[in-house]
C-alpha positions in Angstrom: 0.3 0.1 0.3 1.3 3.4 -0.9 2.6 5.2 2.2 0.2 8.2 1.1 -2.8 5.8 1.4 -2.0 4.5 4.6 -4.0 5.5 7.6 -3.2 4.7 11.4 -6.2 2.9 12.8 -6.9 1.6 16.6 -8.0 -2.0 16.9 -10.9 -2.4 19.6 -9.9 -3.3 22.8 -9.2 -6.9 23.4 -10.0 -7.9 19.6 -6.9 -9.3 19.0 -4.6 -11.1 21.1 -1.1 -11.4 19.6 2.2 -13.9 20.7 5.3 -12.1 20.1 8.9 -14.2 20.8 11.9 -12.5 21.7 15.5 -12.7 23.0 16.8 -10.2 25.7 20.5 -10.6 24.9 20.8 -8.2 21.5 19.0 -5.3 20.0 15.7 -7.1 19.5 14.8 -6.3 22.9 14.6 -3.0 21.6 12.4 -3.9 19.1 10.9 -5.8 21.0 9.8 -2.9 23.5 8.6 -0.6 20.6 6.4 -3.1 19.0 4.8 -4.4 22.1 4.6 -0.9 23.9 2.5 0.4 20.2 0.4 -2.8 19.9 -0.8 -2.4 23.3 -1.4 1.4 23.2 -3.6 0.5 20.2 -5.8 -1.9 21.8 -4.4 -5.3 21.0 -3.6 -7.9 23.8 -0.5 -9.4 24.0 1.4 -12.1 25.1 5.3 -11.6 25.3 7.9 -14.9 25.5 11.6 -14.3 26.1 14.5 -16.3 25.6 18.0 -16.3 26.3 18.1 -15.0 30.1 15.8 -13.8 32.4 15.9 -10.2 31.9 17.0 -7.7 34.6 14.3 -5.7 36.5 15.6 -2.6 34.6 15.1 -4.1 31.5 11.3 -4.8 32.2 10.4 -1.2 33.7 8.8 -0.2 30.1 6.0 -3.2 30.9 4.9 -1.5 34.4 1.7 0.7 32.3 1.0 -1.7 29.6 -2.0 -3.2 31.1 -2.7 -5.3 28.0 0.4 -7.4 28.3 0.9 -10.6 29.7 4.7 -11.1 30.0 6.4 -14.9 30.2 10.3 -14.9 30.7 11.9 -17.8 30.2 15.8 -18.9 30.4 16.0 -21.6 27.7 18.8 -20.4 25.4 19.2 -19.4 22.1 20.1 -22.1 19.3 23.7 -19.8 18.7 24.7 -19.9 22.8 27.0 -22.8 24.3 25.0 -26.1 23.9 21.8 -23.8 22.8 20.5 -27.0 20.9 20.0 -28.8 24.2 17.3 -26.5 24.9 15.5 -26.3 21.7 13.0 -29.5 22.2 12.0 -28.1 25.5 11.7 -24.2 24.4 9.7 -25.9 21.6 7.1 -27.7 24.0 6.9 -24.8 26.0 5.8 -22.4 23.0 4.5 -23.9 20.3 1.2 -26.0 21.2 -1.4 -26.8 24.4 -3.1 -28.7 22.2 -2.9 -31.3 19.3 -5.3 -28.6 17.5 -2.6 -25.8 18.1 0.0 -27.5 17.0 -1.7 -28.4 13.8 -2.5 -24.8 13.2 1.2 -24.2 13.6 2.3 -26.6 11.2 -0.2 -25.1 8.6 0.9 -21.5 9.1 4.4 -22.7 8.4 3.7 -24.0 4.6 4.2 -21.7 2.1 2.2 -18.5 2.8 -0.7 -17.2 0.7 0.1 -14.0 1.5 3.4 -12.4 2.4 4.8 -9.1 3.9 8.0 -7.5 4.7 7.2 -5.1 7.9 11.0 -3.4 8.7 12.0 -2.6 12.2 11.6 0.7 13.6 12.6 3.0 16.5 11.6 6.3 17.8 13.9 9.1 16.3 12.8 11.0 19.9 15.4 8.5 21.9 18.3 10.1 19.6 20.2 13.1 19.7 21.3 13.6 15.8 22.4 17.3 16.3 25.7 17.1 18.6 28.3 18.1 17.5 30.6 15.3 16.3 34.0 13.7 17.2 35.7 12.4 14.0 35.2 9.0 15.5 34.7 5.3 14.1 31.5 3.3 16.5 31.0 -0.2 16.0 28.7 -2.8 18.0 29.2 -6.4 18.3 31.3 -9.3 20.4 34.6 -9.6 19.0 34.1 -13.4 18.9 30.9 -12.8 16.9 32.0 -14.1 13.5 28.9 -12.9 11.7 28.8 -9.5 13.6 32.8 -9.7 12.3 33.5 -6.1 14.0 37.3 -8.0 14.2 37.6 -6.7 10.7 38.2 -3.1 12.3 41.4 -4.4 13.8 42.8 -5.4 10.9 43.9 -2.2 9.7 45.3 1.1 11.1 42.7 4.0 10.7 42.9 7.4 10.5 40.3 8.0 13.1 39.9 6.5 16.7 37.9 3.2 16.4 35.3 2.4 19.2 33.8 -1.1 19.4 31.0 -1.6 21.7 30.1 -4.9 23.6 33.2 -6.4 22.4 34.8 -9.5 24.3 38.8 -9.1 24.9 41.0 -9.8 22.0 42.2 -13.6 21.6 44.9 -12.5 19.5 47.2 -9.9 18.4 45.6 -6.8 16.3 47.4 -4.9 13.4 45.9 -2.1 14.9 46.8 -0.7 18.4 44.4 -1.3 21.1 43.6 0.5 24.1 41.6 -1.0 27.4 40.3 2.5 28.0 37.2 4.0 26.1 38.3 7.6 25.1 37.9 8.2 21.5 39.7 11.6 20.9 43.3 10.5 21.2 46.7 11.7 20.1 47.3 8.5 18.1 44.9 6.3 16.3 43.7 3.4 18.1 40.8 0.5 18.8 39.5 0.5 21.9 37.1 -1.4 23.2 34.0 -0.9 25.5 32.0 -3.5 27.2 28.2 -3.4 27.5 26.5 0.0 27.8 23.3 1.1 29.1 20.5 2.6 26.7 21.9 6.3 27.8 25.4 5.4 27.6 24.7 4.4 23.6 22.9 7.0 22.8 25.5 9.2 23.7 28.2 7.3 21.7 26.0 7.4 18.9 25.6 10.9 19.2 29.5 11.8 19.0 30.6 9.4 16.6 30.9 10.4 12.8 30.5 6.9 11.3 29.2 3.8 12.1 30.9 0.7 11.1 28.0 -2.0 9.9 30.6 -5.0 9.4 28.0 -8.1 9.5 28.5 -11.0 7.3 24.8 -11.3 7.5 22.0 -9.5 8.7 18.2 -9.4 8.8 17.9 -5.9 9.6 20.9 -4.4 12.2 19.0 -2.4 15.0 22.1 -0.7 15.9 22.8 1.0 12.2 19.5 2.3 12.2 20.0 3.9 15.7 23.0 5.0 14.6 21.3 6.7 11.4 18.8 8.7 13.9 21.6 10.0 15.2 22.8 10.9 12.1 26.1 8.7 12.0 27.4 8.1 8.4 26.7 4.3 8.0 30.0 2.0 6.1 28.2 -1.1 5.3 29.7 -4.5 4.6 28.0 -4.9 1.0 25.3 -7.6 1.7 21.8 -7.9 0.1 20.1 -6.9 3.4 21.9 -3.6 3.6 21.6 -2.9 0.3 17.9 -3.4 0.5 17.8 -1.6 4.0 19.9 1.5 3.0 20.1 1.9 -0.7 21.8 4.8 -1.8 22.3 6.1 1.7 25.2 4.3 2.9 28.8 3.9 1.7 29.4 0.1 1.2 32.8 -1.9 1.4 34.0 -5.1 -0.3 31.9 -7.8 1.4 34.2 -8.9 4.7 36.8 -7.3 3.6 39.2 -5.4 5.6 41.3 -3.3 3.4 38.0 -2.0 1.6 36.6 -1.1 5.1 40.0 1.1 6.0 39.5 2.6 2.5 35.9 3.8 3.0 36.8 4.7 6.5 39.7 7.0 4.9 37.8 8.3 2.6 35.2 9.9 4.5 38.0 11.0 7.0 39.6 13.1 4.2 36.2 14.5 2.8 34.3 15.7 6.1 32.0 16.9 3.4 31.5 13.6 2.5 30.9 12.4 5.6 28.4 15.0 6.4 26.4 14.1 3.1 25.9 10.5 4.2 25.3 11.3 7.3 22.2 13.3 6.4 21.3 10.7 3.8 21.3 8.0 6.6 19.0 10.4 8.9 16.7 11.3 6.5 16.3 7.7 5.3 15.5 6.4 8.9 12.8 9.1 9.4 11.3 7.7 6.1 11.4 4.7 6.4 12.3 3.1 9.8 10.3 4.5 12.6 8.4 2.7 15.2 5.1 4.4 14.2 5.5 3.1 10.6 6.2 -0.5 11.8 3.2 -0.6 14.4 0.9 0.9 11.5 2.3 -2.0 9.3 1.8 -4.5 11.8 -2.0 -3.2 12.6 -2.7 -3.3 8.7 -1.5 -6.7 8.7 -3.6 -7.8 11.3 -6.9 -6.1 10.2 -6.4 -7.7 6.9 -6.0 -11.0 8.2 -9.0 -10.6 10.7 -10.8 -9.4 7.5 -10.0 -12.6 5.6 -10.9 -14.5 8.4 -14.4 -13.0 9.1 -15.2 -13.2 5.0 -14.3 -17.0 4.9 -16.7 -17.6 7.8 
């Protein structure tokens, strides 16, 4: 449906009950908060089931005033976690089917769908500050040992700007670029520095000050971190993979897939051409505002649910 014809609507209270599954160990938790809060505020009843780890109280404070939400945390390990495969059977039994009929229904739903829809993740731009004066620095988020995120590409070359990697593990092998244990970005010599896990407020501050965000993932369904960086007016340097091309189109600079030399060259180009860096920061910000807000995401989910309910009513 064209955006110009889309009209948000509100579900009648209690008219639909939605099951949402999530994990508590990644940016998906932030996405879940945006989606669930929006659905409940518009009249839906939501049951939320989380995997990975039982969240801390500060992670669930946003649920306190959501009276249409039933939350069921679990500690079932995710498939990528150590011995995660051992929990698959138990987590499947917990979530999928309270009856044989429900199990049959779920199986039917996972055949080839008659209709399909892509609904992009979204964030509320009010949470980010795109107006802070930028440092000449590069930010990336990801575990150093995670081959999928491959932030380790940033440690293989010396860059003309300070680089900060957030949420990274300690390096297990010597890197070609100097590595600092502290967290200061503005230093006399160029280094790669590491931060441990950050609060949302701390991440927002880092996004707001960084001029470049490096989206290095080898594979990525979306990347909430890149979106948050875009809302903070960072220029996006992205791995040249299909999902990043789809999401950011011409609003990012792409480096040759999984290539540390090409990544370093892209960072160097933006460092040497401040106007180009500002251009791509503005392009990323504009695309995020146009395509990836929480409001648009929730509107599109509600449109999907409305169409499904209408189809069900017509069939009955």
